[in-house]
Structures are given as C-alpha cells and as structure tokens.
C-alpha positions as CSV (number, residue, x, y, z in Angstrom):
1,M,10.9,13.3,-9.2
2,N,11.4,9.6,-8.9
3,T,9.0,6.7,-8.8
4,I,9.0,3.1,-7.6
5,Y,6.9,0.7,-9.7
6,H,5.7,-2.9,-9.1
7,D,3.2,-4.7,-11.3
8,F,1.9,-8.1,-10.5
9,S,-1.3,-10.2,-10.5
10,I,-3.3,-11.7,-7.6
11,N,-5.6,-14.6,-8.1
12,T,-8.7,-13.1,-6.6
13,A,-11.4,-10.5,-7.4
14,S,-10.5,-6.8,-7.5
15,S,-13.0,-6.1,-4.7
16,K,-11.0,-8.4,-2.3
17,V,-7.7,-6.7,-3.3
18,F,-9.3,-3.3,-2.8
19,E,-10.5,-4.3,0.6
20,A,-7.0,-5.4,1.6
21,I,-5.4,-2.1,0.4
22,S,-8.1,0.3,1.7
23,T,-9.4,-1.0,5.0
24,P,-7.6,-1.0,8.4
25,E,-8.3,-4.7,8.8
26,G,-6.9,-5.5,5.4
27,L,-3.8,-3.3,5.7
28,N,-3.0,-4.7,9.2
29,N,-2.9,-8.2,7.6
30,W,0.1,-7.4,5.4
31,W,1.5,-3.9,6.1
32,T,0.7,-1.9,9.2
33,L,0.8,-2.8,12.9
34,R,-2.3,-0.7,13.4
35,C,-4.2,1.4,11.0
36,S,-7.3,3.7,11.0
37,G,-9.1,5.4,8.2
38,K,-12.0,4.9,5.7
39,A,-11.9,4.8,1.9
40,N,-13.5,8.2,1.3
41,P,-12.1,11.1,-0.7
42,N,-9.6,13.2,1.4
43,E,-10.0,10.8,4.3
44,E,-7.0,10.7,6.7
45,Y,-5.4,7.4,7.5
46,N,-3.0,6.6,10.3
47,F,-0.4,4.1,9.4
48,Y,1.1,3.0,12.7
49,F,4.3,0.8,12.7
50,G,5.5,1.7,16.2
51,K,6.3,4.9,18.2
52,E,9.0,6.1,15.8
53,Y,6.8,5.4,12.7
54,N,3.4,6.8,13.4
55,W,2.6,8.1,9.9
56,F,-0.4,9.8,8.3
57,A,-1.7,10.2,4.8
58,K,-4.8,11.4,3.0
59,I,-6.6,9.7,0.1
60,S,-5.8,11.7,-3.0
61,K,-7.4,9.4,-5.6
62,L,-10.3,7.0,-5.1
63,K,-12.3,4.7,-7.4
64,I,-13.9,1.9,-5.4
65,N,-12.5,-1.5,-6.4
66,Q,-10.3,0.2,-9.1
67,E,-7.8,2.7,-7.6
68,I,-6.6,4.3,-4.4
69,E,-3.8,6.7,-3.8
70,F,-2.4,8.0,-0.5
71,S,-0.5,11.3,-0.1
72,M,1.8,11.2,2.8
73,T,1.2,14.1,5.3
74,E,3.3,13.0,8.2
75,A,6.2,10.5,8.0
76,M,10.0,10.4,7.9
77,E,11.4,13.4,5.9
78,E,12.3,11.4,2.7
79,W,8.7,10.1,2.4
80,L,7.4,13.7,2.3
81,P,5.7,14.6,0.0
82,T,5.5,11.2,-1.6
83,R,2.3,9.5,-2.8
84,F,1.7,5.8,-3.3
85,G,-1.2,4.0,-4.9
86,F,-2.7,1.0,-6.5
87,I,-4.5,0.7,-9.8
88,L,-6.5,-2.5,-10.1
89,S,-8.0,-4.2,-13.2
90,E,-9.8,-7.5,-13.4
91,E,-9.6,-8.5,-17.1
92,V,-10.2,-12.2,-16.3
93,P,-12.7,-13.2,-13.5
94,N,-10.9,-13.5,-10.1
95,V,-7.5,-12.5,-11.5
96,T,-6.6,-8.9,-10.6
97,T,-3.7,-7.0,-12.1
98,V,-2.1,-4.6,-9.6
99,Q,-0.1,-1.6,-10.8
100,F,1.6,-0.2,-7.7
101,Y,3.5,3.1,-7.6
102,H,5.2,5.2,-5.0
103,T,6.0,8.6,-6.6
104,N,7.3,12.0,-5.9
105,W,10.6,11.0,-4.3
106,K,13.1,13.9,-4.5
107,E,16.1,11.7,-5.2
108,I,17.2,8.1,-5.6
109,S,18.6,7.9,-2.1
110,K,19.3,5.0,0.2
111,E,15.8,5.3,1.6
112,F,14.3,5.2,-1.9
113,R,16.2,2.0,-2.6
114,V,15.2,0.4,0.8
115,A,11.6,1.4,0.2
116,S,11.6,-0.2,-3.2
117,F,12.9,-3.5,-1.7
118,C,10.4,-3.3,1.2
119,W,7.5,-2.6,-1.1
120,A,8.4,-5.6,-3.2
121,D,8.5,-7.9,-0.2
122,L,5.3,-6.4,1.3
123,L,3.4,-6.7,-1.9
124,R,4.4,-10.4,-2.1
125,Q,2.9,-10.8,1.4
126,L,-0.3,-9.0,0.2
127,K,-0.4,-11.6,-2.6
128,Q,0.1,-14.5,-0.2
129,Y,-2.5,-13.1,2.2
130,L,-5.1,-12.9,-0.5
131,E,-4.3,-16.1,-2.4
132,K,-3.4,-18.4,0.5
133,G,-4.7,-16.7,3.7
134,I,-1.1,-16.4,5.0
135,I,-0.7,-13.5,7.4
136,T,3.0,-12.8,8.3
137,P,3.2,-11.5,11.9
138,F,4.1,-7.8,12.0
139,Q,7.4,-8.4,13.7
140,E,8.5,-10.7,10.8
141,R,7.7,-8.1,8.1
142,N,10.3,-5.8,6.5
C-alpha cells in the first residue's frame, strides 16, 4: 500500500491545531464545505464538498490534542479504504509539529498524485488559518 506524507510546523498550540482538524467548525475553515462529527472513538464524520462528494469516515485513532485518524467509509472508489491522520507534538510552546499521512492507497494512480498535491495546498491553508486567521472561501480551495 502507498502513503502520502506531509510534515510541517504551525506557530500555535497543539490544542488549537487539534480543534482545527477535529471539529466541524475547524474543518470547515480550511477543508470541507460542511462537516459533522465529534472527536470520539469510532465517531462517524460527514465530509461534504458538494453533491458528488458527500463522504463519510470514522475515527480510527484518537488522542486528544495529539493524534486523530479518519478511516474513509464512503468516498470515491480510489479513496476506499484509505485512512488519513495527523500526529501533533508541541516541543516548544506554541509551535506544533504536524505529521500528516494519508495511507492505504492501492496504487500510485493519478488520483493519488492529485490528492498529494491537494493535501499540500490544503495543509498550507490550515497553517494560514491558524497563524494568520486567513480563511480561503470554499470555492477557491483545491
């Protein structure tokens, strides 16, 4: 199986990063058009990007303010059965290292490559949102 990796830092506390990657409000500010779900073990999230992209995932790993992983349950075929997650560490106060991964891809396909590019751009938007308060309108995101 193949995996996308992106490591970067965000100049804010890990609790704020966790909130942005685990709450519907946070996710809507940098990724989804509309989201629902709560950061609880095995909780189902709905990641809504429009009629054609109404996706679902369950939390498969959870350590509050440290780690969250989502296992896709309903999405485009190539995203099944992928998992994506964030591992957070705050070794210096208010500087959080983020280890992002999106694993379990069956092959390095066109969609894998597109997803890797899109994740890089979206994670940059997550960083801008948390460090500068910039929220890119959904229609302008990749």
